[in-house]
C-alpha positions as CSV (number, residue, x, y, z in Angstrom):
1,M,0.0,-0.1,0.1
2,S,1.4,3.5,-1.0
3,N,2.1,6.2,1.7
4,I,-0.3,9.2,1.6
5,Y,1.9,12.2,2.1
6,Q,-0.7,14.6,2.9
7,R,-4.2,13.9,4.4
8,K,-7.2,16.1,4.8
9,A,-9.9,14.9,7.2
10,E,-13.5,15.3,6.2
11,P,-16.3,15.5,8.8
12,A,-17.4,12.0,9.5
13,M,-21.1,12.8,9.3
14,I,-20.7,14.1,5.9
15,K,-18.4,11.1,4.5
16,H,-21.2,8.6,6.1
17,L,-24.1,10.6,4.4
18,L,-22.3,10.5,0.9
19,L,-21.6,6.8,1.2
20,A,-25.1,6.1,2.1
21,L,-26.4,8.3,-0.8
22,L,-24.1,6.7,-3.1
23,G,-25.3,3.2,-2.1
24,A,-29.0,4.0,-2.4
25,G,-28.4,5.6,-5.9
26,T,-29.9,9.0,-4.9
27,L,-29.2,11.8,-7.3
28,F,-29.1,15.6,-6.1
29,V,-29.0,18.6,-8.5
30,A,-25.7,20.0,-9.2
31,G,-24.6,22.7,-6.5
32,C,-27.1,21.6,-3.7
33,T,-25.0,21.8,-0.4
34,S,-26.0,21.6,3.3
35,E,-24.4,23.7,6.1
36,R,-20.8,23.8,4.7
37,D,-18.1,26.4,4.4
38,E,-18.1,27.9,0.9
39,N,-14.6,26.6,0.1
40,D,-15.4,23.0,0.9
41,G,-16.6,22.3,-2.6
42,Q,-19.9,21.6,-4.3
43,V,-22.1,18.5,-4.5
44,F,-22.6,16.9,-8.0
45,N,-24.8,13.7,-8.1
46,T,-23.8,13.1,-4.4
47,I,-20.1,13.4,-5.1
48,L,-18.3,16.3,-3.2
49,L,-16.2,17.8,-5.6
50,P,-13.1,20.0,-4.7
51,T,-13.2,23.7,-6.4
52,D,-9.7,24.7,-5.1
53,V,-6.5,24.4,-7.3
54,V,-4.1,23.1,-4.6
55,L,-3.3,19.5,-5.4
56,N,-1.6,17.4,-2.5
57,L,0.2,14.6,-4.3
58,A,-0.8,11.2,-2.8
59,C,2.4,9.6,-3.9
60,E,5.4,10.3,-5.8
61,N,3.9,9.0,-9.3
62,V,0.2,9.6,-8.6
63,G,-1.7,9.9,-12.1
64,V,1.3,8.2,-13.9
65,H,0.7,4.8,-15.2
66,P,1.3,2.1,-13.6
67,E,0.8,3.9,-10.3
68,T,-2.6,3.3,-8.4
69,C,-2.1,5.3,-5.3
70,V,-4.9,7.5,-6.3
71,L,-7.4,5.0,-5.2
72,E,-6.1,5.3,-1.7
73,D,-6.1,9.1,-1.7
74,P,-8.8,10.3,0.9
75,E,-9.1,13.4,-1.0
76,N,-10.1,11.5,-4.2
77,P,-13.9,12.1,-4.4
78,Y,-14.2,9.2,-7.2
79,A,-12.2,6.8,-5.3
80,A,-15.3,4.9,-4.4
81,V,-17.3,5.7,-7.6
82,P,-17.6,3.1,-10.2
83,I,-16.3,4.3,-13.4
84,S,-17.3,2.6,-16.5
85,E,-15.8,2.9,-20.0
86,F,-16.8,2.3,-23.7
87,D,-16.6,-1.3,-24.4
88,P,-15.8,-1.7,-28.1
89,F,-17.1,-5.4,-28.1
90,N,-20.5,-4.2,-26.8
91,P,-20.7,-0.7,-28.2
92,E,-24.4,-0.4,-27.1
93,D,-23.7,-0.8,-23.4
94,P,-23.8,2.4,-21.6
95,F,-21.0,3.9,-19.8
96,N,-20.6,6.8,-17.4
97,K,-17.1,8.2,-17.8
98,L,-17.8,11.0,-20.0
99,V,-21.2,11.9,-18.2
100,L,-19.0,12.1,-15.0
101,D,-16.5,14.4,-16.9
102,D,-19.2,16.5,-18.3
103,S,-20.7,17.2,-14.7
104,I,-17.6,18.8,-13.6
105,P,-17.4,22.7,-13.8
106,K,-15.4,24.0,-16.9
107,G,-12.4,25.9,-15.9
108,P,-10.2,26.1,-13.1
109,T,-12.6,25.3,-10.4
110,G,-13.1,21.9,-12.1
111,A,-9.5,21.1,-12.9
112,K,-8.7,19.3,-9.6
113,A,-11.8,17.3,-9.8
114,R,-10.9,16.5,-13.4
115,F,-7.4,15.1,-12.3
116,Y,-9.1,12.8,-10.0
117,L,-11.5,11.5,-12.3
118,W,-9.2,10.7,-15.0
119,A,-6.4,9.4,-12.7
120,T,-8.8,7.1,-11.2
121,A,-9.8,5.9,-14.4
122,L,-6.4,5.4,-15.5
123,A,-5.5,3.4,-12.2
124,T,-8.5,1.0,-13.0
125,R,-8.3,0.8,-16.8
126,P,-4.9,1.9,-18.2
127,S,-5.3,3.5,-21.7
128,G,-3.9,6.4,-23.6
129,E,-6.9,8.4,-23.3
130,N,-7.0,8.3,-19.5
131,Q,-3.3,8.9,-19.3
132,Y,-3.6,11.9,-21.7
133,F,-6.5,13.6,-19.9
134,T,-5.0,13.2,-16.5
135,A,-1.8,14.8,-18.0
136,L,-4.1,17.5,-19.3
137,A,-5.9,18.2,-15.9
138,L,-2.4,18.3,-14.2
139,H,-1.4,20.9,-17.0
140,E,-4.5,22.9,-16.1
141,L,-3.8,22.8,-12.5
142,F,-0.3,23.9,-12.9
143,D,-1.6,27.0,-14.9
144,A,-4.5,27.6,-12.4
145,N,-2.4,27.7,-9.2
146,S,0.5,29.4,-10.7
147,N,-1.8,32.1,-11.9
148,A,-3.3,32.1,-8.1
149,I,0.2,33.0,-6.8
150,G,0.0,36.1,-8.4
151,D,3.5,36.8,-9.1
152,Q,4.1,36.1,-12.7
153,G,7.7,34.7,-11.9
154,S,6.2,32.2,-9.5
155,V,4.8,28.8,-10.7
156,D,3.5,25.5,-9.0
157,E,6.8,23.4,-9.6
158,L,5.6,20.4,-8.0
159,V,2.7,19.9,-10.4
160,R,4.6,21.3,-13.4
161,L,7.1,18.4,-13.1
162,Q,3.9,16.0,-12.3
163,A,2.4,17.1,-15.6
164,L,5.6,16.4,-17.4
165,K,5.8,12.9,-16.0
166,A,2.2,12.3,-17.0
167,Y,2.9,13.5,-20.6
168,E,5.8,11.6,-20.8
169,S,4.0,8.5,-19.8
170,T,1.4,9.1,-22.4
171,L,4.0,9.0,-25.1
172,F,6.0,6.1,-23.5
173,N,3.5,3.7,-22.5
174,F,0.5,4.8,-25.0
175,F,2.4,6.1,-28.2
176,G,-0.1,4.7,-30.8
177,S,-3.3,5.6,-28.9
178,A,-6.3,7.7,-30.0
179,Y,-9.4,8.8,-28.7
180,A,-13.0,9.1,-30.1
181,R,-15.6,11.5,-29.7
182,E,-19.0,12.2,-31.4
183,C,-19.6,15.4,-33.4
184,R,-23.2,16.1,-32.8
185,V,-25.4,18.1,-34.8
186,V,-25.3,20.8,-32.2
187,D,-21.6,20.7,-32.9
188,G,-22.2,21.6,-36.6
189,C,-22.2,17.9,-37.9
190,N,-25.3,16.7,-39.6
191,P,-25.6,13.9,-39.7
192,P,-23.5,13.1,-36.4
193,V,-20.0,11.6,-36.9
194,N,-17.2,10.1,-35.0
195,F,-14.0,11.9,-35.0
196,F,-10.5,10.5,-33.7
197,R,-7.7,12.4,-32.2
198,Q,-4.1,11.0,-32.4
199,I,-2.9,11.4,-28.6
200,N,0.8,11.7,-29.2
201,E,0.6,14.7,-31.5
202,L,-1.6,16.5,-28.9
203,V,0.9,15.7,-26.1
204,A,3.7,17.4,-28.3
205,D,1.5,20.2,-29.4
206,N,0.6,21.0,-25.8
207,L,4.2,21.1,-24.8
208,Y,5.2,23.1,-27.6
209,R,2.6,25.9,-28.2
210,T,0.9,28.2,-25.5
211,E,-2.0,28.4,-28.1
212,A,-2.6,24.5,-28.0
213,T,-4.2,24.8,-24.6
214,G,-4.4,28.6,-23.6
215,W,-2.3,27.7,-20.5
216,R,1.2,28.5,-19.7
217,R,3.8,26.0,-21.1
218,L,5.2,23.4,-19.0
219,V,8.7,23.9,-20.6
220,P,10.2,27.4,-19.9
221,G,12.2,29.4,-22.4
222,L,11.7,29.1,-26.1
223,P,9.4,26.5,-27.8
224,N,12.4,24.5,-29.0
225,Q,13.2,23.6,-25.4
226,A,10.0,21.2,-25.6
227,I,11.5,19.6,-28.6
228,A,14.8,18.9,-26.7
229,L,13.1,17.7,-23.8
230,M,10.9,15.2,-25.9
231,L,14.2,14.1,-27.4
232,D,15.6,13.5,-24.2
233,W,12.4,11.1,-23.6
234,G,13.3,9.4,-26.8
235,F,10.9,10.9,-29.3
236,L,11.2,13.2,-32.2
237,Y,8.8,16.1,-32.9
238,T,8.4,18.0,-36.1
239,P,6.0,20.8,-35.1
240,C,2.7,21.6,-36.9
241,T,2.0,24.3,-39.1
242,V,-0.1,27.1,-37.9
243,Q,-3.0,27.9,-40.3
244,A,-4.9,31.2,-40.9
245,D,-7.8,30.1,-38.7
246,G,-5.6,29.2,-35.9
247,S,-5.5,25.4,-36.3
248,C,-2.3,23.7,-36.4
249,T,-1.5,20.7,-38.6
250,G,1.0,18.3,-39.9
251,G,2.8,17.9,-36.7
252,V,4.6,14.6,-36.4
253,V,5.8,12.5,-33.4
254,S,8.2,9.6,-33.9
255,V,10.1,7.2,-31.8
256,G,13.7,8.4,-31.7
257,R,15.9,6.5,-29.5
258,F,15.6,4.8,-25.9
């Protein structure tokens, strides 16, 4: 069993109540709270989600495959929540991972919950999608917490390094992975179609360009420093070409040396 570096006790009454509601399958409207300090978080479908941007790492490699210590983290709101995934052998079967993700608030207030959701999914079912979105949540937390510090020269170094480890794991352990999403009519696709994103290209672009995420880059200095870092990891990156509409195409990631 992995050691938990930092623990934060919850009131026993709240913890027992949430467990009872989860067991009964009761649903609450998002944002309903009882007598609770405004900084404690919000209840979404009986799950108390954190809304702060300070992440206490449960162990050295939390959120990095094959570490599973996030399942033992008392701050993880998804530790006891069954997370089901799309089954390619039974494509009609329902699954809840994306529904859970959609219920998390957009922006910095949801970044910590997104980390716990995707890290929990990664610990229970290793995949490139789960590792990539865990890394992306860490990247968002790094940006949000560094901004919260206030000083432009100050950054959350611990989370920065953790995000880099998670991105590296995405390339090293799941290099050829892609993830699929549906483009709906409301998104501009009529009829709806599925689209696929190559994960290794997203990782490289996120590290290379600020514009890829809108967040501060994890690798300081010139963008070529990100290329040098990926080379140290064993991967070559030919940057994408920025188009007039702001999109970036043609980026290529290949295996270099190990």
